[in-house]
TORPA-4810 file (N, C-alpha, C, O; in nm, 3 decimals):
<nodes>
NODE_1_-26.319_-6.457_-3.542_-26.145_-6.439_-3.574_-26.123_-6.342_-3.403_-26.190_-6.251_-3.352_X
NODE_2_-26.012_-6.410_-3.362_-25.994_-6.259_-3.236_-25.919_-6.228_-3.305_-25.888_-6.280_-3.412_X
NODE_3_-25.853_-6.080_-3.226_-25.750_-5.982_-3.247_-25.655_-5.986_-3.309_-25.623_-5.911_-3.401_X
NODE_4_-25.560_-6.136_-3.232_-25.421_-6.125_-3.278_-25.465_-6.173_-3.420_-25.424_-6.119_-3.522_X
NODE_5_-25.549_-6.276_-3.418_-25.563_-6.315_-3.577_-25.634_-6.248_-3.658_-25.663_-6.283_-3.772_X
NODE_6_-25.674_-6.131_-3.594_-25.734_-6.036_-3.771_-25.594_-5.963_-3.786_-25.545_-5.943_-3.897_X
NODE_7_-25.512_-5.912_-3.626_-25.404_-5.878_-3.685_-25.269_-5.913_-3.765_-25.187_-5.836_-3.815_X
NODE_8_-25.273_-6.093_-3.759_-25.167_-6.158_-3.810_-25.205_-6.188_-3.952_-25.114_-6.210_-4.031_X
NODE_9_-25.345_-6.193_-3.999_-25.349_-6.174_-4.101_-25.324_-6.042_-4.178_-25.236_-6.032_-4.262_X
NODE_10_-25.392_-5.961_-4.150_-25.312_-5.829_-4.185_-25.206_-5.812_-4.258_-25.191_-5.767_-4.371_X
NODE_11_-25.134_-5.852_-4.179_-24.980_-5.855_-4.166_-24.959_-5.933_-4.273_-24.915_-5.869_-4.369_X
NODE_12_-24.972_-6.034_-4.290_-24.972_-6.177_-4.406_-24.981_-6.128_-4.489_-24.896_-6.115_-4.577_X
NODE_13_-25.107_-6.080_-4.484_-25.149_-6.033_-4.625_-25.074_-5.975_-4.683_-25.062_-5.997_-4.804_X
NODE_14_-24.983_-5.862_-4.609_-24.900_-5.737_-4.692_-24.810_-5.784_-4.701_-24.727_-5.694_-4.715_X
NODE_15_-24.750_-5.903_-4.705_-24.619_-5.967_-4.673_-24.513_-5.889_-4.553_-24.401_-5.939_-4.556_X
NODE_16_-24.526_-5.798_-4.469_-24.465_-5.708_-4.363_-24.409_-5.845_-4.252_-24.477_-5.927_-4.190_X
NODE_17_-24.267_-5.828_-4.258_-24.244_-5.900_-4.118_-24.300_-5.903_-4.023_-24.374_-5.809_-3.994_X
NODE_18_-24.288_-5.993_-3.954_-24.354_-6.000_-3.771_-24.272_-6.111_-3.706_-24.206_-6.207_-3.746_X
NODE_19_-24.299_-6.067_-3.610_-24.273_-6.212_-3.487_-24.318_-6.365_-3.517_-24.436_-6.371_-3.554_X
NODE_20_-24.257_-6.482_-3.510_-24.375_-6.624_-3.532_-24.418_-6.588_-3.417_-24.406_-6.495_-3.337_X
NODE_21_-24.493_-6.720_-3.434_-24.633_-6.721_-3.359_-24.620_-6.715_-3.194_-24.684_-6.651_-3.111_X
NODE_22_-24.529_-6.794_-3.185_-24.438_-6.815_-3.012_-24.500_-6.642_-2.883_-24.551_-6.634_-2.772_X
NODE_23_-24.440_-6.511_-3.018_-24.502_-6.411_-2.951_-24.599_-6.276_-2.970_-24.596_-6.154_-2.962_X
NODE_24_-24.732_-6.445_-3.020_-24.848_-6.336_-3.065_-24.944_-6.313_-2.920_-25.062_-6.277_-2.911_X
NODE_25_-24.832_-6.352_-2.801_-24.974_-6.300_-2.665_-24.896_-6.182_-2.637_-24.941_-6.115_-2.544_X
NODE_26_-24.790_-6.138_-2.694_-24.762_-5.947_-2.732_-24.777_-5.854_-2.788_-24.768_-5.734_-2.762_X
NODE_27_-24.809_-5.926_-2.892_-24.903_-5.856_-3.005_-25.024_-5.795_-2.991_-25.129_-5.861_-2.990_X
NODE_28_-25.020_-5.642_-2.978_-25.171_-5.551_-2.944_-25.183_-5.474_-3.081_-25.265_-5.383_-3.068_X
NODE_29_-25.148_-5.477_-3.164_-25.187_-5.370_-3.244_-25.106_-5.337_-3.418_-25.009_-5.408_-3.445_X
NODE_30_-25.134_-5.273_-3.482_-25.088_-5.251_-3.574_-25.032_-5.060_-3.600_-25.056_-4.986_-3.504_X
NODE_31_-24.991_-5.021_-3.675_-24.866_-4.857_-3.684_-24.848_-4.862_-3.859_-24.763_-4.914_-3.930_X
NODE_32_-24.981_-4.777_-3.894_-24.976_-4.771_-4.045_-24.859_-4.623_-4.072_-24.852_-4.520_-4.005_X
NODE_33_-24.813_-4.647_-4.140_-24.703_-4.563_-4.180_-24.628_-4.538_-4.303_-24.524_-4.592_-4.340_X
NODE_34_-24.699_-4.448_-4.360_-24.691_-4.494_-4.520_-24.762_-4.558_-4.614_-24.881_-4.544_-4.641_X
NODE_35_-24.649_-4.661_-4.684_-24.764_-4.773_-4.747_-24.717_-4.921_-4.649_-24.706_-5.035_-4.695_X
NODE_36_-24.693_-4.878_-4.502_-24.646_-4.975_-4.482_-24.738_-5.004_-4.309_-24.804_-4.929_-4.237_X
NODE_37_-24.704_-5.133_-4.301_-24.798_-5.198_-4.234_-24.643_-5.248_-4.114_-24.547_-5.312_-4.156_X
NODE_38_-24.658_-5.199_-3.971_-24.576_-5.253_-3.890_-24.625_-5.286_-3.731_-24.695_-5.207_-3.669_X
NODE_39_-24.576_-5.419_-3.674_-24.634_-5.525_-3.555_-24.583_-5.417_-3.477_-24.483_-5.348_-3.499_X
NODE_40_-24.666_-5.411_-3.378_-24.702_-5.356_-3.241_-24.707_-5.469_-3.171_-24.763_-5.576_-3.194_X
NODE_41_-24.622_-5.418_-3.056_-24.618_-5.523_-2.929_-24.532_-5.498_-2.786_-24.436_-5.428_-2.753_X
NODE_42_-24.583_-5.554_-2.747_-24.551_-5.514_-2.575_-24.443_-5.575_-2.533_-24.432_-5.696_-2.550_X
NODE_43_-24.325_-5.489_-2.459_-24.227_-5.526_-2.384_-24.233_-5.649_-2.329_-24.185_-5.751_-2.377_X
NODE_44_-24.308_-5.635_-2.201_-24.334_-5.759_-2.141_-24.351_-5.869_-2.146_-24.290_-5.959_-2.089_X
NODE_45_-24.451_-5.875_-2.228_-24.534_-6.008_-2.303_-24.451_-6.018_-2.353_-24.408_-6.127_-2.313_X
NODE_46_-24.346_-5.958_-2.461_-24.305_-6.026_-2.515_-24.137_-6.111_-2.482_-24.061_-6.171_-2.559_X
NODE_47_-24.130_-6.081_-2.334_-24.000_-6.135_-2.292_-24.100_-6.280_-2.202_-24.057_-6.396_-2.203_X
NODE_48_-24.208_-6.247_-2.144_-24.286_-6.359_-2.127_-24.297_-6.439_-2.218_-24.345_-6.548_-2.187_X
NODE_49_-24.274_-6.425_-2.303_-24.342_-6.535_-2.409_-24.204_-6.607_-2.487_-24.198_-6.709_-2.556_X
NODE_50_-24.125_-6.535_-2.455_-23.983_-6.595_-2.514_-23.944_-6.666_-2.361_-23.836_-6.725_-2.368_X
NODE_51_-24.004_-6.673_-2.234_-23.965_-6.734_-2.131_-24.023_-6.876_-2.158_-23.955_-6.977_-2.172_X
NODE_52_-24.161_-6.868_-2.163_-24.243_-7.008_-2.183_-24.252_-7.122_-2.254_-24.270_-7.241_-2.227_X
NODE_53_-24.226_-7.012_-2.416_-24.182_-7.060_-2.533_-24.025_-7.159_-2.527_-24.005_-7.274_-2.565_X
NODE_54_-23.941_-7.071_-2.470_-23.797_-7.100_-2.486_-23.771_-7.190_-2.358_-23.694_-7.284_-2.380_X
NODE_55_-23.818_-7.181_-2.237_-23.770_-7.235_-2.105_-23.707_-7.189_-2.026_-23.679_-7.244_-1.920_X
NODE_56_-23.670_-7.077_-2.061_-23.517_-6.994_-2.043_-23.564_-6.915_-1.901_-23.670_-6.894_-1.842_X
NODE_57_-23.434_-6.885_-1.884_-23.451_-6.735_-1.757_-23.513_-6.607_-1.835_-23.522_-6.585_-1.956_X
NODE_58_-23.561_-6.514_-1.701_-23.615_-6.369_-1.789_-23.496_-6.288_-1.842_-23.480_-6.219_-1.943_X
NODE_59_-23.368_-6.345_-1.664_-23.239_-6.245_-1.783_-23.157_-6.271_-1.914_-23.065_-6.203_-1.960_X
NODE_60_-23.231_-6.427_-1.979_-23.203_-6.515_-2.081_-23.291_-6.417_-2.184_-23.263_-6.323_-2.259_X
NODE_61_-23.368_-6.463_-2.162_-23.557_-6.373_-2.245_-23.480_-6.224_-2.286_-23.467_-6.176_-2.399_X
NODE_62_-23.424_-6.156_-2.125_-23.421_-6.035_-2.140_-23.343_-5.958_-2.173_-23.354_-5.837_-2.158_X
NODE_63_-23.239_-6.024_-2.229_-23.077_-6.051_-2.352_-23.153_-6.024_-2.462_-23.188_-5.920_-2.517_X
NODE_64_-23.179_-6.191_-2.491_-23.258_-6.217_-2.598_-23.366_-6.125_-2.704_-23.345_-6.097_-2.822_X
NODE_65_-23.492_-6.091_-2.619_-23.510_-5.939_-2.671_-23.433_-5.866_-2.703_-23.401_-5.859_-2.821_X
NODE_66_-23.366_-5.771_-2.588_-23.291_-5.656_-2.640_-23.215_-5.661_-2.763_-23.247_-5.586_-2.856_X
NODE_67_-23.104_-5.753_-2.775_-23.054_-5.796_-2.849_-23.029_-5.820_-3.060_-22.956_-5.802_-3.157_X
NODE_68_-23.193_-5.886_-2.993_-23.283_-5.909_-3.135_-23.401_-5.889_-3.198_-23.456_-5.923_-3.303_X
NODE_69_-23.423_-5.823_-3.105_-23.579_-5.789_-3.141_-23.610_-5.620_-3.138_-23.668_-5.571_-3.236_X
NODE_70_-23.575_-5.544_-3.037_-23.608_-5.415_-3.051_-23.521_-5.388_-3.121_-23.584_-5.347_-3.218_X
NODE_71_-23.418_-5.380_-3.147_-23.324_-5.303_-3.216_-23.386_-5.353_-3.421_-23.312_-5.376_-3.516_X
NODE_72_-23.493_-5.353_-3.418_-23.537_-5.413_-3.555_-23.634_-5.287_-3.574_-23.719_-5.259_-3.490_X
NODE_73_-23.617_-5.220_-3.682_-23.749_-5.117_-3.748_-23.882_-5.219_-3.779_-23.994_-5.167_-3.785_X
NODE_74_-23.871_-5.321_-3.791_-24.008_-5.423_-3.873_-24.088_-5.351_-3.803_-24.170_-5.272_-3.849_X
NODE_75_-24.055_-5.392_-3.601_-24.108_-5.388_-3.535_-24.115_-5.258_-3.436_-24.022_-5.178_-3.422_X
NODE_76_-24.230_-5.253_-3.377_-24.273_-5.087_-3.271_-24.316_-5.204_-3.124_-24.400_-5.293_-3.112_X
NODE_77_-24.229_-5.158_-3.047_-24.192_-5.254_-2.861_-24.283_-5.147_-2.797_-24.216_-5.047_-2.771_X
NODE_78_-24.424_-5.133_-2.760_-24.440_-5.074_-2.649_-24.364_-5.082_-2.536_-24.356_-5.201_-2.504_X
NODE_79_-24.273_-4.974_-2.421_-24.189_-4.997_-2.338_-24.361_-4.990_-2.215_-24.442_-4.899_-2.201_X
NODE_80_-24.356_-5.106_-2.159_-24.475_-5.107_-2.067_-24.423_-5.170_-1.909_-24.475_-5.243_-1.825_X
NODE_81_-24.316_-5.112_-1.920_-24.203_-5.175_-1.796_-24.284_-5.059_-1.654_-24.287_-5.076_-1.533_X
NODE_82_-24.329_-4.969_-1.722_-24.356_-4.862_-1.588_-24.230_-4.762_-1.559_-24.231_-4.671_-1.477_X
NODE_83_-24.121_-4.800_-1.643_-23.991_-4.678_-1.577_-24.000_-4.600_-1.686_-23.931_-4.498_-1.695_X
</nodes>
């Protein structure tokens, strides 16, 4: 079983919110906080996954991720932009 499949199985078995499978290439791990398991994603990979799946420009993908994913406390987004 791949790392991503193991992570997805853990989250699904614990009834936690996670992004759809289209974003799995950005899924890098889990964060355990109290009794919660929070999925951890990388920022750049989320944008790339969104661009690939929805066939949109980088700017549209960035706006979508910024507006809909990063504000959600159910996910941890690691900033891997190097800025």
